[in-house]
FIMAR-351408 format. One record per residue (C-alpha): residue number from 1; residue in one letter; x, y, z. Coordinates in nm, 2 decimals. Each point is the difference from the previous one (the first is absolute). Layout:
<nodes>
+-----+----+--------+--------+--------+
|   i | aa |     c1 |     c2 |     c3 |
+-----+----+--------+--------+--------+
| NUM |  A |      X |      Y |      Z |
...
+-----+----+--------+--------+--------+
</nodes>
This chain:
<nodes>
+-----+----+--------+--------+--------+
|   i | aa |     c1 |     c2 |     c3 |
+-----+----+--------+--------+--------+
|   1 |  M |  -0.75 |   1.42 |  -3.11 |
|   2 |  T |  -0.17 |   0.04 |   0.34 |
|   3 |  Q |   0.24 |  -0.17 |   0.26 |
|   4 |  I |  -0.05 |  -0.14 |   0.32 |
|   5 |  I |   0.06 |   0.22 |   0.33 |
|   6 |  A |  -0.09 |   0.04 |   0.33 |
|   7 |  N |  -0.40 |  -0.03 |   0.02 |
|   8 |  S |  -0.01 |  -0.09 |  -0.34 |
|   9 |  E |  -0.34 |  -0.25 |  -0.09 |
|  10 |  V |   0.19 |  -0.29 |  -0.18 |
|  11 |  I |  -0.24 |  -0.27 |  -0.18 |
|  12 |  M |   0.25 |  -0.28 |  -0.09 |
|  13 |  H |   0.03 |  -0.35 |  -0.10 |
|  14 |  F |   0.20 |  -0.21 |   0.21 |
|  15 |  T |   0.20 |  -0.36 |   0.00 |
|  16 |  I |   0.11 |  -0.11 |   0.31 |
|  17 |  K |   0.27 |  -0.31 |  -0.04 |
|  18 |  M |   0.19 |  -0.23 |   0.21 |
|  19 |  E |   0.37 |  -0.02 |  -0.06 |
|  20 |  D |  -0.05 |  -0.31 |  -0.21 |
|  21 |  G |  -0.22 |   0.18 |  -0.22 |
|  22 |  S |  -0.32 |  -0.15 |   0.09 |
|  23 |  V |  -0.31 |   0.26 |   0.06 |
|  24 |  A |  -0.16 |   0.08 |   0.30 |
|  25 |  D |  -0.25 |   0.25 |  -0.09 |
|  26 |  S |  -0.06 |   0.18 |  -0.30 |
|  27 |  T |  -0.27 |   0.27 |  -0.06 |
|  28 |  K |   0.06 |  -0.15 |  -0.42 |
|  29 |  T |  -0.22 |  -0.29 |   0.16 |
|  30 |  S |  -0.29 |   0.23 |   0.03 |
|  31 |  G |   0.07 |   0.21 |  -0.28 |
|  32 |  K |  -0.10 |   0.24 |   0.26 |
|  33 |  P |   0.30 |   0.30 |   0.13 |
|  34 |  A |   0.08 |   0.10 |   0.34 |
|  35 |  K |  -0.05 |   0.35 |   0.15 |
|  36 |  L |   0.17 |   0.21 |   0.25 |
|  37 |  V |   0.11 |   0.28 |   0.12 |
|  38 |  M |   0.35 |   0.08 |   0.11 |
|  39 |  G |   0.05 |   0.04 |   0.37 |
|  40 |  D |  -0.33 |  -0.16 |   0.08 |
|  41 |  G |   0.17 |  -0.26 |   0.18 |
|  42 |  S |  -0.12 |  -0.28 |  -0.21 |
|  43 |  L |   0.34 |  -0.07 |  -0.09 |
|  44 |  T |   0.39 |  -0.05 |   0.17 |
|  45 |  E |   0.17 |   0.31 |   0.00 |
|  46 |  N |   0.30 |  -0.19 |  -0.18 |
|  47 |  F |  -0.28 |  -0.09 |  -0.32 |
|  48 |  E |  -0.14 |   0.35 |  -0.01 |
|  49 |  K |   0.39 |   0.15 |  -0.05 |
|  50 |  C |   0.03 |  -0.27 |  -0.33 |
|  51 |  L |  -0.29 |   0.17 |  -0.12 |
|  52 |  I |   0.07 |   0.30 |   0.04 |
|  53 |  G |   0.14 |   0.19 |  -0.34 |
|  54 |  L |  -0.16 |  -0.25 |  -0.25 |
|  55 |  N |  -0.20 |   0.14 |  -0.25 |
|  56 |  E |  -0.36 |  -0.09 |  -0.13 |
|  57 |  G |   0.02 |  -0.29 |  -0.26 |
|  58 |  E |   0.33 |  -0.13 |   0.17 |
|  59 |  A |   0.07 |  -0.35 |   0.10 |
|  60 |  A |   0.27 |  -0.08 |   0.26 |
|  61 |  S |   0.10 |  -0.29 |   0.17 |
|  62 |  F |   0.19 |   0.02 |   0.39 |
|  63 |  T |   0.09 |  -0.27 |   0.24 |
|  64 |  L |  -0.08 |   0.07 |   0.38 |
|  65 |  E |   0.12 |  -0.16 |   0.30 |
|  66 |  P |  -0.26 |  -0.15 |   0.26 |
|  67 |  D |   0.04 |   0.37 |   0.23 |
|  68 |  D |  -0.10 |   0.17 |  -0.30 |
|  69 |  A |  -0.29 |  -0.24 |  -0.13 |
|  70 |  F |  -0.24 |  -0.22 |   0.25 |
|  71 |  G |   0.25 |   0.00 |   0.27 |
|  72 |  M |   0.10 |  -0.26 |   0.19 |
|  73 |  P |  -0.17 |  -0.25 |   0.16 |
|  74 |  N |  -0.10 |   0.07 |   0.34 |
|  75 |  P |  -0.02 |  -0.32 |   0.23 |
|  76 |  D |  -0.27 |   0.20 |   0.20 |
|  77 |  N |  -0.21 |  -0.07 |  -0.32 |
|  78 |  V |   0.01 |  -0.37 |   0.09 |
|  79 |  Q |  -0.31 |  -0.12 |   0.18 |
|  80 |  H |  -0.09 |  -0.34 |   0.17 |
|  81 |  M |  -0.36 |  -0.06 |  -0.04 |
|  82 |  D |  -0.21 |  -0.33 |   0.13 |
|  83 |  R |  -0.12 |  -0.20 |  -0.30 |
|  84 |  T |  -0.37 |  -0.01 |   0.11 |
|  85 |  L |   0.00 |   0.37 |  -0.17 |
|  86 |  F |   0.04 |  -0.11 |  -0.30 |
|  87 |  V |  -0.28 |  -0.20 |  -0.17 |
|  88 |  G |  -0.25 |  -0.05 |  -0.26 |
|  89 |  D |   0.15 |   0.25 |  -0.28 |
|  90 |  A |   0.33 |   0.07 |   0.17 |
|  91 |  P |   0.15 |  -0.30 |   0.08 |
|  92 |  A |   0.31 |  -0.02 |   0.14 |
|  93 |  E |   0.29 |  -0.13 |  -0.26 |
|  94 |  E |   0.37 |   0.13 |  -0.05 |
|  95 |  G |  -0.05 |   0.29 |  -0.31 |
|  96 |  T |  -0.31 |   0.07 |   0.06 |
|  97 |  I |  -0.07 |   0.41 |   0.02 |
|  98 |  I |  -0.28 |   0.11 |   0.19 |
|  99 |  A |  -0.18 |   0.33 |   0.03 |
| 100 |  F |  -0.04 |   0.11 |   0.40 |
| 101 |  A |  -0.18 |   0.25 |   0.12 |
| 102 |  G |   0.26 |   0.25 |   0.16 |
| 103 |  P |  -0.08 |   0.25 |   0.27 |
| 104 |  G |  -0.18 |   0.25 |  -0.17 |
| 105 |  G |  -0.19 |  -0.24 |  -0.23 |
| 106 |  Q |   0.22 |   0.02 |  -0.30 |
| 107 |  E |   0.13 |  -0.36 |  -0.09 |
| 108 |  I |   0.33 |  -0.14 |   0.03 |
| 109 |  P |   0.16 |  -0.26 |  -0.22 |
| 110 |  G |   0.20 |  -0.27 |   0.20 |
| 111 |  V |   0.19 |  -0.26 |  -0.14 |
| 112 |  I |  -0.03 |  -0.33 |   0.20 |
| 113 |  T |   0.36 |  -0.12 |   0.03 |
| 114 |  E |  -0.03 |  -0.30 |   0.26 |
| 115 |  V |  -0.28 |  -0.22 |   0.10 |
| 116 |  A |   0.10 |  -0.19 |   0.31 |
| 117 |  G |  -0.25 |  -0.19 |   0.21 |
| 118 |  E |  -0.22 |   0.25 |   0.15 |
| 119 |  S |   0.22 |   0.28 |  -0.09 |
| 120 |  V |  -0.04 |   0.23 |  -0.34 |
| 121 |  T |   0.28 |   0.22 |  -0.12 |
| 122 |  V |  -0.06 |   0.29 |  -0.18 |
| 123 |  D |   0.23 |   0.24 |  -0.17 |
| 124 |  F |  -0.13 |   0.38 |   0.01 |
| 125 |  N |   0.29 |   0.13 |  -0.17 |
| 126 |  H |  -0.03 |   0.11 |  -0.34 |
| 127 |  P |   0.13 |  -0.30 |  -0.24 |
| 128 |  L |   0.25 |   0.22 |  -0.20 |
| 129 |  A |   0.12 |   0.09 |   0.36 |
| 130 |  G |   0.34 |  -0.11 |   0.04 |
| 131 |  H |   0.12 |   0.01 |  -0.38 |
| 132 |  R |   0.18 |   0.23 |  -0.26 |
| 133 |  V |  -0.28 |   0.11 |  -0.30 |
| 134 |  I |   0.07 |   0.12 |  -0.29 |
| 135 |  F |  -0.29 |   0.27 |  -0.13 |
| 136 |  D |  -0.05 |   0.05 |  -0.36 |
| 137 |  V |  -0.20 |   0.34 |  -0.05 |
| 138 |  E |  -0.20 |   0.16 |  -0.28 |
| 139 |  I |  -0.09 |   0.37 |   0.06 |
| 140 |  V |  -0.36 |   0.05 |  -0.19 |
| 141 |  S |  -0.08 |   0.35 |   0.16 |
| 142 |  V |   0.12 |   0.24 |   0.22 |
| 143 |  N |  -0.18 |   0.32 |   0.16 |
+-----+----+--------+--------+--------+
</nodes>
């Protein structure tokens, strides 16, 4: 069996669950596993440490603290915007997720957390920031 080591190319299914057991994300929904290269920066160091040593065909589950998963919320990622910016297909309603254009042209999702008068508060933190999460993984292949 092939074991995950530094720089391994890994194809795996994963499910991210909250502590209450609710599923936040899963590759099984689409039926398409995720592909990554260990050490490429797509995962936190501690998440990679959990994967090191797992074998092709193996399944595992581990709990990650917020700093080891999606980090803690950053107050600088909460922005206050003028309500007039939200028109047409992007109404200013609490709980709405809207894609904004980032500095490099990439889309950055923001969650409207408050609408007060002409001010709209948008949180650009990852929705799982600040949460302990449970990762279930199934290693499909290792190269």
